[in-house]
C-alpha positions in Angstrom: 52.3 36.9 146.1 53.3 33.2 145.7 54.2 31.1 142.7 53.5 27.4 142.5 55.8 24.9 140.7 53.2 22.6 139.1 55.3 19.3 138.7 56.4 19.3 142.4 53.4 21.2 143.9 55.9 23.4 145.9 54.8 27.0 146.5 57.5 29.7 146.6 57.6 33.4 147.4 57.6 35.5 144.3 55.7 35.7 141.0 55.7 34.1 137.6 58.1 35.9 135.2 60.8 36.6 137.7 62.7 34.8 140.5 61.4 33.1 143.6 62.6 34.2 147.1 65.1 31.3 147.1 66.5 32.3 143.6 64.8 30.0 141.2 64.2 31.6 137.8 60.5 31.1 136.8 61.2 32.2 133.2 62.9 28.9 132.5 60.2 26.3 131.6 57.6 29.0 132.4 54.7 26.6 131.7 55.7 24.8 134.9 54.9 27.9 137.0 51.6 29.5 138.0 50.8 32.5 140.3 49.0 31.3 143.4 47.6 32.6 146.7 48.4 29.3 148.5 50.5 29.2 151.6 54.3 29.1 150.9 55.7 25.6 151.3 59.3 26.1 150.3 61.6 26.0 153.4 64.7 27.4 151.7 66.2 30.8 152.7 64.4 33.7 151.0 61.0 31.9 150.7 60.3 31.1 154.4 
């Protein structure tokens, strides 16, 4: 599963309501995040 950060358009590994693969907490400003099936675009450790 992937989660997309709407303001930047960046797609991370993980899901809404938890943490991304690179450690970003999606519960902070949760309206900025949406679950997605798009290809992961984050190049940080844990996501790629």
